[in-house]
DRENZA-53212 format. One record per residue (C-alpha): residue in three letters; chain; x negated, z, y. Coordinates in Angstrom, 3 decimals. Each point is the difference from the previous one (the first is absolute). Layout:
<pados>
@type ala	mol A	px X	pz Z	py Y
...
</pados>
This chain:
<pados>
@type met	mol A	px -88.602	pz -65.232	py 5.091
@type lys	mol A	px 3.076	pz -1.550	py -1.569
@type lys	mol A	px 2.983	pz 2.359	py -0.130
@type leu	mol A	px 1.034	pz 1.024	py -3.524
@type ala	mol A	px 3.289	pz -1.665	py -0.986
@type leu	mol A	px 3.062	pz 2.238	py -0.337
@type his	mol A	px 0.496	pz -0.696	py -3.708
@type trp	mol A	px -3.567	pz 1.149	py -0.746
@type lys	mol A	px 0.561	pz 3.201	py 1.974
@type ile	mol A	px 3.164	pz 0.662	py -2.008
@type ile	mol A	px -1.772	pz -0.697	py -3.309
@type ile	mol A	px -2.786	pz 2.424	py 0.945
@type gly	mol A	px 2.625	pz 2.627	py 0.872
@type met	mol A	px 1.735	pz -0.543	py -3.350
@type val	mol A	px -3.215	pz 0.290	py -2.026
@type leu	mol A	px -1.086	pz 3.150	py 1.833
@type gly	mol A	px 3.504	pz 1.448	py -0.421
@type val	mol A	px -0.108	pz -0.542	py -3.776
@type ile	mol A	px -3.489	pz 1.546	py -0.284
@type phe	mol A	px 1.014	pz 2.937	py 2.196
@type gly	mol A	px 3.159	pz 0.512	py -2.063
@type phe	mol A	px -1.933	pz 0.177	py -3.281
@type ile	mol A	px -2.493	pz 2.429	py 1.525
@type met	mol A	px 2.803	pz 2.245	py 1.285
@type asn	mol A	px 1.703	pz -0.203	py -3.405
@type ser	mol A	px -3.048	pz 1.615	py -1.595
@type ile	mol A	px -0.393	pz 2.752	py 2.601
@type asn	mol A	px 1.957	pz 3.233	py -0.149
@type gly	mol A	px 2.516	pz -0.110	py 2.860
@type gly	mol A	px -0.798	pz -3.649	py 0.698
@type lys	mol A	px 3.546	pz -1.213	py -0.649
@type gly	mol A	px 1.413	pz 2.482	py 2.456
@type phe	mol A	px -2.524	pz -1.050	py 2.637
@type val	mol A	px 0.960	pz -3.678	py -0.361
@type ser	mol A	px 3.736	pz 0.804	py 0.066
@type asp	mol A	px -0.267	pz 2.258	py 3.054
@type trp	mol A	px -2.702	pz -1.652	py 2.125
@type ile	mol A	px -0.391	pz -3.642	py -1.072
@type ala	mol A	px 3.369	pz -1.311	py -1.251
@type pro	mol A	px 1.867	pz 0.682	py 3.297
@type phe	mol A	px -2.049	pz -2.711	py 1.756
@type gly	mol A	px 1.271	pz -2.545	py -2.514
@type thr	mol A	px 3.551	pz 1.215	py 0.589
@type ile	mol A	px -0.430	pz -0.354	py 3.763
@type phe	mol A	px -1.175	pz -3.595	py -0.450
@type ile	mol A	px 2.974	pz -0.928	py -2.192
@type asn	mol A	px 2.371	pz 1.675	py 2.465
@type leu	mol A	px -1.451	pz -2.093	py 2.841
@type leu	mol A	px 0.512	pz -3.206	py -1.980
@type lys	mol A	px 3.576	pz 0.991	py -0.835
@type leu	mol A	px 0.549	pz 0.901	py 3.674
@type ile	mol A	px -0.609	pz -3.585	py 1.130
@type ala	mol A	px 1.545	pz -1.804	py -2.994
@type val	mol A	px 3.605	pz 0.130	py 1.252
@type pro	mol A	px -0.631	pz -1.126	py 3.619
@type leu	mol A	px -2.326	pz -2.724	py -1.291
@type ile	mol A	px 2.607	pz -1.391	py -2.418
@type leu	mol A	px 2.699	pz 0.204	py 2.653
@type ala	mol A	px -2.045	pz -1.643	py 2.757
@type ser	mol A	px -1.636	pz -2.752	py -2.058
@type leu	mol A	px 3.154	pz -0.994	py -1.868
@type ile	mol A	px 2.279	pz -0.070	py 3.073
@type lys	mol A	px -2.596	pz -1.936	py 1.990
@type gly	mol A	px -0.643	pz -2.347	py -2.908
@type ile	mol A	px 3.681	pz -0.806	py -0.536
@type ser	mol A	px 0.602	pz -0.576	py 3.714
@type asp	mol A	px -2.994	pz -2.369	py 0.109
@type leu	mol A	px 1.470	pz -2.205	py -2.735
@type lys	mol A	px 2.638	pz -1.298	py 2.455
@type asp	mol A	px 2.073	pz -1.217	py -2.935
@type ile	mol A	px 2.112	pz 2.151	py -2.344
@type ser	mol A	px -0.335	pz -2.558	py -2.823
@type lys	mol A	px -3.769	pz 0.699	py -0.072
@type ile	mol A	px 0.730	pz 3.630	py -0.895
@type lys	mol A	px 1.878	pz -1.140	py -3.102
@type ser	mol A	px -2.800	pz -2.377	py -0.955
@type met	mol A	px -2.708	pz 2.662	py 0.376
@type gly	mol A	px 2.077	pz 2.643	py -1.774
@type leu	mol A	px 0.763	pz -2.164	py -3.030
@type arg	mol A	px -3.637	pz -1.065	py -0.359
@type thr	mol A	px -1.216	pz 3.574	py 0.314
@type ile	mol A	px 2.398	pz 1.491	py -2.554
@type gly	mol A	px -0.466	pz -2.965	py -2.369
@type ile	mol A	px -3.797	pz 0.300	py -0.002
@type tyr	mol A	px 0.148	pz 3.789	py -0.389
@type ile	mol A	px 2.281	pz -0.325	py -3.043
@type ala	mol A	px -2.256	pz -2.670	py -1.525
@type thr	mol A	px -3.186	pz 2.061	py 0.402
@type thr	mol A	px 1.729	pz 3.102	py -1.404
@type leu	mol A	px 1.057	pz -1.942	py -3.098
@type val	mol A	px -3.564	pz -1.239	py -0.444
@type ala	mol A	px -1.262	pz 3.591	py 0.261
@type ile	mol A	px 2.435	pz 1.326	py -2.622
@type val	mol A	px -0.822	pz -2.832	py -2.427
@type ile	mol A	px -3.745	pz 0.629	py 0.437
@type gly	mol A	px 0.515	pz 3.703	py -0.720
@type leu	mol A	px 2.116	pz -0.561	py -3.111
@type ser	mol A	px -2.417	pz -2.635	py -1.322
@type ile	mol A	px -2.998	pz 2.336	py 0.286
@type val	mol A	px 1.662	pz 3.038	py -1.565
@type asn	mol A	px 1.387	pz -2.025	py -2.930
@type val	mol A	px -3.374	pz -1.596	py -0.731
@type val	mol A	px -2.221	pz 3.076	py 0.464
@type lys	mol A	px 2.520	pz 2.581	py -1.333
@type pro	mol A	px -1.605	pz 3.070	py 1.625
@type gly	mol A	px 2.636	pz 2.384	py -1.360
@type glu	mol A	px -0.587	pz -0.678	py -3.683
@type gly	mol A	px -2.097	pz 2.530	py -1.856
@type met	mol A	px 0.024	pz 2.765	py 2.623
@type pro	mol A	px -0.801	pz 3.269	py -1.808
@type gln	mol A	px 2.960	pz 2.323	py -0.486
@type asp	mol A	px -1.964	pz 2.995	py 1.276
@type thr	mol A	px -0.622	pz -1.838	py 3.290
@type ile	mol A	px 3.719	pz -0.733	py 0.323
@type glu	mol A	px 0.802	pz 3.663	py -0.634
@type lys	mol A	px -2.587	pz 1.171	py 2.528
@type ile	mol A	px 1.358	pz -2.317	py 2.690
@type lys	mol A	px 3.560	pz 1.032	py -0.861
@type gln	mol A	px -0.809	pz 3.715	py 0.332
@type lys	mol A	px -1.889	pz -0.469	py 3.266
@type tyr	mol A	px 2.316	pz -2.357	py 1.877
@type glu	mol A	px 3.481	pz -0.062	py -1.595
@type asn	mol A	px 1.251	pz 2.860	py 2.193
@type asp	mol A	px -2.235	pz -0.815	py 2.962
@type ala	mol A	px 1.790	pz 0.205	py 3.356
@type gly	mol A	px -1.082	pz -3.550	py 0.843
@type val	mol A	px 1.454	pz -1.439	py -3.211
@type thr	mol A	px 3.253	pz 1.941	py 0.430
@type asp	mol A	px 0.294	pz -1.173	py 3.608
@type lys	mol A	px -0.359	pz -3.676	py -0.991
@type leu	mol A	px 2.625	pz 0.360	py -2.737
@type met	mol A	px 2.463	pz 1.617	py 2.439
@type lys	mol A	px -0.530	pz -2.709	py 2.635
@type ala	mol A	px 0.484	pz -2.747	py -2.576
@type ser	mol A	px 3.191	pz 1.660	py -1.239
@type ala	mol A	px 1.409	pz 0.202	py 3.536
@type gln	mol A	px -0.870	pz -3.660	py 0.621
@type lys	mol A	px 1.600	pz -1.053	py -3.283
@type asp	mol A	px 3.212	pz 1.935	py 0.720
@type ala	mol A	px 0.521	pz -1.877	py 3.268
@type gly	mol A	px 2.590	pz -2.820	py -0.002
@type pro	mol A	px -0.996	pz -3.621	py -0.756
@type leu	mol A	px 0.245	pz -0.989	py 3.670
@type gln	mol A	px -1.681	pz 3.109	py 1.395
@type ala	mol A	px -3.210	pz -1.936	py 0.657
@type leu	mol A	px 2.012	pz -2.408	py 2.176
@type val	mol A	px 1.778	pz 2.846	py 1.812
@type asp	mol A	px -3.359	pz 1.661	py 0.731
@type ile	mol A	px -1.144	pz -3.024	py 2.025
@type phe	mol A	px 2.579	pz 0.645	py 2.730
@type pro	mol A	px -0.757	pz 3.097	py 2.105
@type ser	mol A	px 2.658	pz 2.264	py 1.474
@type asn	mol A	px -2.494	pz 1.627	py 2.370
@type ile	mol A	px -3.039	pz -2.077	py 0.915
@type phe	mol A	px -1.852	pz 3.026	py 1.403
@type gln	mol A	px 0.343	pz 1.705	py -3.364
@type ser	mol A	px -1.362	pz -3.184	py -1.598
@type phe	mol A	px -2.975	pz 0.167	py 2.364
@type ala	mol A	px -0.605	pz 3.649	py -0.876
@type glu	mol A	px 0.168	pz -0.664	py -3.750
@type ala	mol A	px -1.934	pz -3.296	py 0.267
@type ser	mol A	px 2.730	pz -1.811	py -1.946
@type met	mol A	px -1.670	pz -3.409	py -0.025
@type leu	mol A	px 2.930	pz -2.188	py -1.029
@type gln	mol A	px 2.289	pz 1.631	py 2.561
@type ile	mol A	px -2.576	pz -0.438	py 2.759
@type ile	mol A	px -0.553	pz -3.634	py -1.004
@type phe	mol A	px 3.757	pz -0.649	py 0.061
@type phe	mol A	px 0.330	pz 1.607	py 3.447
@type ala	mol A	px -2.958	pz -1.986	py 1.371
@type leu	mol A	px 1.409	pz -3.261	py -1.405
@type phe	mol A	px 3.407	pz 0.833	py 1.453
@type val	mol A	px -1.476	pz 0.675	py 3.451
@type gly	mol A	px -2.189	pz -3.127	py -0.192
@type val	mol A	px 2.930	pz -2.256	py -0.881
@type cys	mol A	px 2.127	pz 1.510	py 2.786
@type leu	mol A	px -2.817	pz -0.638	py 2.476
@type leu	mol A	px 0.130	pz -3.670	py -0.981
@type leu	mol A	px 3.772	pz -0.073	py 0.425
@type ile	mol A	px 0.076	pz 1.479	py 3.530
@type gly	mol A	px -2.357	pz -2.647	py 1.343
@type glu	mol A	px -3.642	pz -0.037	py 1.049
@type lys	mol A	px 0.546	pz 1.164	py 3.589
@type lys	mol A	px 1.961	pz 3.149	py -0.902
@type ala	mol A	px -2.216	pz 0.756	py -3.005
@type lys	mol A	px -3.292	pz -0.285	py 1.880
@type pro	mol A	px -0.306	pz 3.641	py 1.265
@type leu	mol A	px 0.517	pz 1.450	py -3.487
@type val	mol A	px -2.201	pz -2.643	py -1.650
@type asp	mol A	px -2.786	pz 0.777	py 2.489
@type phe	mol A	px 0.378	pz 3.710	py -0.750
@type phe	mol A	px -0.394	pz -0.486	py -3.758
@type asp	mol A	px -2.860	pz -2.446	py 0.537
@type ser	mol A	px -1.841	pz 2.604	py 2.045
@type leu	mol A	px 0.871	pz 2.749	py -2.508
@type asn	mol A	px -1.435	pz -2.130	py -2.814
@type asp	mol A	px -3.298	pz -0.398	py 1.906
@type val	mol A	px -0.171	pz 3.746	py 0.681
@type val	mol A	px 0.604	pz 0.917	py -3.641
@type met	mol A	px -2.579	pz -2.535	py -1.214
@type lys	mol A	px -2.511	pz 1.642	py 2.345
@type met	mol A	px 0.966	pz 3.342	py -1.558
@type val	mol A	px -0.900	pz -1.477	py -3.391
@type asp	mol A	px -3.452	pz -0.918	py 1.326
@type leu	mol A	px -0.550	pz 3.551	py 1.276
@type ile	mol A	px 1.296	pz 1.690	py -3.164
@type met	mol A	px -2.256	pz -2.183	py -2.141
@type leu	mol A	px -3.050	pz 1.499	py 1.729
@type phe	mol A	px 0.839	pz 3.165	py -1.965
@type ala	mol A	px 0.566	pz -1.853	py -3.314
@type pro	mol A	px -3.447	pz 0.565	py -1.626
@type tyr	mol A	px 0.298	pz 3.768	py 0.512
@type ala	mol A	px 3.625	pz 0.035	py -1.143
@type val	mol A	px -0.676	pz -1.814	py -3.275
@type phe	mol A	px -2.837	pz 2.472	py -0.649
@type ala	mol A	px 2.574	pz 2.808	py 0.238
@type leu	mol A	px 2.642	pz -1.854	py -2.025
@type leu	mol A	px -2.347	pz -0.901	py -2.865
@type ala	mol A	px -1.546	pz 3.475	py -0.154
@type asn	mol A	px 3.514	pz 1.451	py -0.298
@type val	mol A	px 0.902	pz -2.461	py -2.778
@type ile	mol A	px -3.102	pz 0.887	py -2.023
@type ile	mol A	px 0.644	pz 3.753	py 0.016
@type ala	mol A	px 3.447	pz -0.651	py -1.506
@type phe	mol A	px -1.548	pz -1.193	py -3.290
@type asp	mol A	px -0.407	pz 3.086	py -2.137
@type asp	mol A	px 0.031	pz -1.363	py -3.576
@type val	mol A	px -2.683	pz -2.629	py -0.490
@type glu	mol A	px 0.564	pz -0.162	py -3.783
@type ile	mol A	px 3.567	pz -1.270	py 0.399
@type leu	mol A	px -1.122	pz -2.511	py 2.615
@type ile	mol A	px -2.589	pz -1.407	py -2.415
@type lys	mol A	px 2.586	pz -0.293	py -2.801
@type leu	mol A	px 2.215	pz -2.059	py 2.302
@type leu	mol A	px -2.776	pz -2.340	py 1.175
@type phe	mol A	px 1.062	pz -2.784	py -2.396
@type tyr	mol A	px 3.480	pz -0.053	py 1.553
@type ala	mol A	px -1.474	pz 0.300	py 3.512
@type phe	mol A	px -2.341	pz -2.954	py -0.592
@type cys	mol A	px 2.978	pz -2.144	py -1.020
@type val	mol A	px 1.715	pz 0.792	py 3.310
@type ile	mol A	px -3.208	pz -0.601	py 1.976
@type gly	mol A	px -0.597	pz -3.319	py -1.788
@type gly	mol A	px 3.534	pz -1.139	py 0.802
@type leu	mol A	px -0.372	pz 0.982	py 3.653
@type leu	mol A	px -3.271	pz -1.950	py 0.247
@type leu	mol A	px 1.714	pz -3.067	py -1.490
@type met	mol A	px 2.729	pz 0.341	py 2.627
@type ile	mol A	px -2.611	pz 0.076	py 2.773
@type cys	mol A	px -1.515	pz -3.177	py -1.499
@type phe	mol A	px 3.455	pz -1.601	py 0.058
@type tyr	mol A	px 0.328	pz 0.789	py 3.721
@type leu	mol A	px -3.445	pz -1.422	py 0.710
@type leu	mol A	px 0.949	pz -3.171	py -1.872
@type leu	mol A	px 3.063	pz -0.404	py 2.233
@type ile	mol A	px -2.118	pz 0.584	py 3.123
@type gly	mol A	px -2.575	pz -2.570	py -1.093
@type val	mol A	px 2.350	pz -2.703	py -1.326
@type tyr	mol A	px 2.982	pz 0.179	py 2.374
@type val	mol A	px -1.288	pz 1.642	py 3.191
@type lys	mol A	px -3.363	pz -1.814	py -0.289
@type lys	mol A	px -1.936	pz 3.096	py 1.042
@type ser	mol A	px -3.019	pz 1.585	py -1.684
@type pro	mol A	px 1.104	pz 2.793	py -2.388
@type met	mol A	px -3.113	pz 1.999	py 0.922
@type trp	mol A	px 0.816	pz -0.337	py 3.698
@type phe	mol A	px 3.536	pz 1.214	py -0.710
@type leu	mol A	px -1.279	pz 3.061	py -1.888
@type lys	mol A	px -2.464	pz 0.838	py 2.767
@type gln	mol A	px 2.674	pz -0.140	py 2.710
@type ile	mol A	px 2.610	pz 2.012	py -1.900
@type ser	mol A	px -2.446	pz 2.521	py -1.550
@type pro	mol A	px 0.587	pz 2.861	py 2.518
@type ala	mol A	px 3.720	pz -0.061	py -0.878
@type gln	mol A	px -0.828	pz -0.118	py -3.722
@type leu	mol A	px -2.358	pz 2.967	py 0.277
@type leu	mol A	px 2.589	pz 2.017	py 1.911
@type ala	mol A	px 2.632	pz -0.912	py -2.587
@type phe	mol A	px -2.353	pz 1.327	py -2.678
@type ser	mol A	px -0.627	pz 3.227	py 1.911
@type thr	mol A	px 3.613	pz 0.740	py 0.988
@type ser	mol A	px 1.934	pz -1.457	py -2.988
@type ser	mol A	px 2.653	pz -1.048	py 2.516
@type ser	mol A	px 0.715	pz -3.541	py 1.124
@type ala	mol A	px 2.319	pz 1.433	py 2.684
@type ala	mol A	px -2.771	pz 2.115	py 1.528
@type thr	mol A	px -2.356	pz -2.990	py -0.204
@type leu	mol A	px 2.528	pz -2.388	py 1.592
@type pro	mol A	px -1.263	pz 0.267	py 3.620
@type val	mol A	px -3.533	pz -0.850	py -1.132
@type thr	mol A	px 1.247	pz -2.813	py -2.241
@type met	mol A	px 1.896	pz -1.513	py 2.931
@type glu	mol A	px -3.038	pz 0.276	py 2.281
@type arg	mol A	px -2.291	pz -1.684	py -2.550
@type val	mol A	px 2.496	pz -2.760	py -0.844
@type glu	mol A	px 0.785	pz -0.833	py 3.637
@type glu	mol A	px -3.408	pz 0.342	py 1.623
@type his	mol A	px -2.411	pz -0.714	py -2.862
@type leu	mol A	px 1.933	pz -2.422	py -2.246
@type gly	mol A	px 1.722	pz -1.908	py 2.811
@type val	mol A	px 3.656	pz 0.425	py -1.001
@type asp	mol A	px 2.464	pz -0.263	py 2.912
@type lys	mol A	px 1.823	pz 3.193	py 1.026
@type glu	mol A	px 3.445	pz -1.353	py -0.832
@type val	mol A	px -1.095	pz -0.544	py -3.611
@type ser	mol A	px -2.054	pz 3.167	py -0.549
@type gly	mol A	px 2.619	pz 2.115	py 1.785
@type phe	mol A	px 2.612	pz -1.085	py -2.541
@type val	mol A	px -1.932	pz -0.627	py -3.220
@type leu	mol A	px -2.157	pz 3.156	py -0.053
@type pro	mol A	px 2.693	pz 2.682	py 0.636
@type val	mol A	px 2.223	pz -1.713	py -2.572
@type gly	mol A	px -2.946	pz -0.141	py -2.396
@type ala	mol A	px -0.763	pz 3.711	py 0.416
@type thr	mol A	px 3.518	pz 0.622	py -1.317
@type val	mol A	px 0.786	pz -2.735	py -2.546
@type asn	mol A	px -3.402	pz -1.293	py -1.104
@type met	mol A	px -1.420	pz 2.314	py -2.660
@type asp	mol A	px -2.074	pz -2.402	py -2.092
@type gly	mol A	px -2.612	pz 2.578	py -0.994
@type thr	mol A	px 2.670	pz 2.581	py -0.776
@type ser	mol A	px 2.081	pz -2.470	py -2.038
@type leu	mol A	px -3.065	pz -1.064	py -2.019
@type tyr	mol A	px -0.790	pz 3.649	py -0.674
@type gln	mol A	px 3.576	pz 0.681	py -1.115
@type gly	mol A	px -0.145	pz -2.749	py -2.605
@type ile	mol A	px -3.237	pz 1.380	py -1.441
@type ala	mol A	px 1.048	pz 3.657	py 0.242
@type ala	mol A	px 3.421	pz -0.542	py -1.609
@type val	mol A	px -1.409	pz -1.864	py -2.995
@type phe	mol A	px -2.943	pz 2.436	py -0.312
@type ile	mol A	px 2.417	pz 2.950	py -0.168
@type met	mol A	px 2.071	pz -1.791	py -2.634
@type gln	mol A	px -3.112	pz -0.841	py -2.038
@type val	mol A	px -0.878	pz 3.698	py -0.065
@type ile	mol A	px 3.334	pz 1.767	py -0.591
@type trp	mol A	px 2.769	pz -2.611	py -0.498
@type pro	mol A	px -1.445	pz -3.078	py -1.818
@type glu	mol A	px 3.429	pz -1.010	py -1.345
@type gly	mol A	px 1.019	pz -0.845	py 3.575
@type leu	mol A	px -2.631	pz -2.735	py 0.315
@type thr	mol A	px 2.340	pz -2.960	py -0.347
@type phe	mol A	px -0.100	pz -3.310	py 1.839
@type ser	mol A	px 3.438	pz 0.615	py 1.512
@type asn	mol A	px -1.097	pz 3.399	py 1.355
@type gln	mol A	px -3.019	pz -1.596	py 1.653
@type leu	mol A	px 2.274	pz -2.552	py 1.680
@type val	mol A	px 2.051	pz 2.924	py 1.300
@type ile	mol A	px -3.230	pz 1.593	py 1.291
@type ile	mol A	px -0.754	pz -3.191	py 1.975
@type ala	mol A	px 3.470	pz -0.055	py 1.580
@type thr	mol A	px 0.175	pz 3.741	py 0.719
@type ala	mol A	px -3.535	pz 0.253	py 1.414
@type leu	mol A	px 0.801	pz -2.886	py 2.345
@type leu	mol A	px 3.232	pz 1.583	py 1.232
@type ala	mol A	px -1.497	pz 3.507	py 0.203
@type ser	mol A	px -2.801	pz -1.230	py 2.254
@type ile	mol A	px 2.471	pz -1.055	py 2.705
@type gly	mol A	px 0.604	pz 2.907	py 2.333
@type ser	mol A	px -2.418	pz 2.301	py -1.793
@type ala	mol A	px -1.621	pz 2.514	py 2.321
@type ala	mol A	px -3.417	pz -1.134	py 1.184
@type val	mol A	px -1.465	pz 3.471	py -0.568
@type pro	mol A	px -2.404	pz 1.565	py -2.528
@type ser	mol A	px 1.211	pz 0.075	py -3.648
@type ala	mol A	px 3.309	pz -1.775	py 0.674
@type gly	mol A	px -0.984	pz -2.170	py -2.983
@type leu	mol A	px 0.570	pz 2.929	py -2.373
@type val	mol A	px 3.603	pz 0.327	py 1.185
@type met	mol A	px 0.489	pz -3.735	py -0.534
@type leu	mol A	px -1.608	pz 0.279	py -3.451
@type val	mol A	px 2.587	pz 2.573	py -1.097
@type ile	mol A	px 2.768	pz -2.425	py 1.045
@type val	mol A	px -1.694	pz -2.831	py -1.920
@type leu	mol A	px -0.296	pz 2.127	py -3.159
@type glu	mol A	px 3.617	pz 1.145	py 0.198
@type ser	mol A	px 1.157	pz -3.627	py 0.330
@type ile	mol A	px -1.321	pz -0.807	py -3.500
@type gly	mol A	px 1.623	pz 3.023	py -1.622
@type phe	mol A	px -3.130	pz 2.139	py -0.173
@type pro	mol A	px 1.029	pz 3.367	py -1.553
@type ala	mol A	px 0.737	pz 2.494	py 2.769
@type glu	mol A	px -1.688	pz 2.857	py -1.877
@type leu	mol A	px -3.265	pz -1.967	py -0.102
@type leu	mol A	px -0.028	pz -0.892	py 3.713
@type pro	mol A	px -1.899	pz 3.138	py 1.148
@type ile	mol A	px -2.621	pz -0.616	py -2.704
@type gly	mol A	px -0.282	pz -3.685	py 0.950
@type ile	mol A	px -0.562	pz 0.751	py 3.681
@type ala	mol A	px -2.374	pz 2.853	py -0.891
@type leu	mol A	px -2.096	pz -2.470	py -2.044
@type ile	mol A	px -1.049	pz -1.967	py 3.075
@type phe	mol A	px 0.358	pz 2.654	py 2.697
@type ala	mol A	px -3.659	pz 1.079	py -0.102
@type val	mol A	px -1.288	pz -3.422	py 1.073
@type asp	mol A	px 2.929	pz -1.017	py 2.191
@type arg	mol A	px -1.587	pz 0.873	py 3.353
@type pro	mol A	px -3.176	pz -2.118	py -0.364
@type leu	mol A	px 2.064	pz -2.881	py -1.408
@type asp	mol A	px 2.507	pz 0.463	py 2.831
@type met	mol A	px -2.867	pz -0.427	py 2.464
@type leu	mol A	px -1.033	pz -3.260	py -1.664
@type arg	mol A	px 3.484	pz -1.474	py -0.297
@type thr	mol A	px 0.645	pz 0.754	py 3.685
@type val	mol A	px -3.033	pz -2.191	py 0.774
@type val	mol A	px 1.692	pz -2.838	py -1.906
@type asn	mol A	px 3.309	pz 0.616	py 1.793
@type val	mol A	px -1.671	pz -0.247	py 3.419
@type thr	mol A	px -2.079	pz -3.041	py -1.015
@type gly	mol A	px 3.186	pz -1.675	py -1.216
@type asp	mol A	px 1.707	pz 0.656	py 3.337
@type ala	mol A	px -2.889	pz -1.598	py 1.896
@type thr	mol A	px -0.094	pz -2.973	py -2.395
@type val	mol A	px 3.716	pz -0.707	py 0.368
@type ala	mol A	px -0.289	pz 0.293	py 3.797
@type met	mol A	px -2.662	pz -2.726	py -0.060
@type leu	mol A	px 2.039	pz -2.178	py -2.379
@type val	mol A	px 3.119	pz 0.229	py 2.174
@type ala	mol A	px -2.001	pz -0.560	py 3.195
@type lys	mol A	px -1.687	pz -3.065	py -1.506
@type ser	mol A	px 3.341	pz -1.458	py -1.120
@type leu	mol A	px 1.509	pz 0.480	py 3.485
@type gly	mol A	px -3.058	pz -1.174	py 1.949
@type lys	mol A	px -0.489	pz 3.517	py 1.392
@type leu	mol A	px -3.637	pz 0.465	py -1.051
@type his	mol A	px -2.599	pz -0.118	py 2.790
@type asp	mol A	px -3.644	pz 0.864	py 0.566
@type pro	mol A	px -0.526	pz 3.781	py -0.150
@type lys	mol A	px -0.459	pz 1.834	py 3.301
@type pro	mol A	px -1.163	pz 3.519	py -0.839
@type lys	mol A	px 0.161	pz 2.691	py 2.675
@type glu	mol A	px -2.113	pz 3.111	py 0.419
@type trp	mol A	px 1.154	pz 3.422	py 1.178
@type asp	mol A	px -2.213	pz -0.209	py 3.090
@type asp	mol A	px 0.905	pz -3.535	py 1.170
@type asn	mol A	px 1.332	pz 1.341	py 3.299
@type tyr	mol A	px -1.992	pz 3.248	py 0.086
@type glu	mol A	px -2.455	pz -1.105	py 2.687
@type ala	mol A	px 2.877	pz -0.724	py 2.405
@type val	mol A	px 1.558	pz 3.450	py -0.318
@type lys	mol A	px -2.835	pz 2.427	py -0.652
</pados>
């Protein structure tokens, strides 16, 4: 009997998790049962993925840079990567603004619905937290983002999973390995090469637990929805975001088919486990180890490319989030600040959403913090900000799950584009967790 593919196992786990969540929502004490006895297994899974993310980035990037043998190649790969990421982010923002201006989901929303949402969410702890984080980020100096790239204590950076700082350190070490010569660098290069193989094997083992973990994660998400009426009222806005995200996926598939010369359906099949985990966790950082494993072993991208492009992408490439920001900002203005809907303000939204995406935390709901910054950049009245964020807060988590899928898909697409341009794309060589099991059991 043919073994069921991993992505089908994960899909089954997701479907059962949603059904189980709805059942528990309707049972007295069901929410508490899910929170106490089911959700922790999802948390354990995410913790395991985060556990291996830092050593994987460190090992793959240092090994990849040392394998290039030429410092000028680092510059070439870096410029291509950043250039393509910026281009795809601009495309995403333009798609989002085009949809929301044509469909106009915010026009005609009943005043009683606005009041109900305002009363329920304006003083919500989640909304207040996002506003405070955005304020702290805004108050930082203009070059703070640059300062934050350079760590003062790399072990603290490891502990906090500060992606840009870890990437800088790995690049620094990789370049220095090139400069001391191949003979002296070999022991450390061999160490990181071996570490990379060990961590990739950890990914294989952790993924055996994925179907059960996504069951727990999805069940926990479902029990969080406690006002179906508000969710239904916001469906028009949600469908605009979903439509934009689907168009962005189509754009990626077009690039894969036209430039990489690979089947779009083949690409989706190979990357689907990472997409499904991105949906379940709402975190491209937590999904990064799986994304790297799928891109290297199942899409055929060389380690030196995936080890650089994907960690950078998890930090600076927020296509799905940027698209959502364009739609959300204009939707909020259509509802409570229509006088702000000028062409110049929408140009500012494009520029600010692009800049805000760079260095944004690759964690759940970071897009809401970025959205506050985008709204403040166009002079959105400060007294209306809590109401604006409250308007979309009810549906933010499911949309966050979907836009994370686009973020991860974009990372994988750019990795293939860069690999193709550098001649670093080869035939996939997937590995299984038990490849060497017979020899050691």
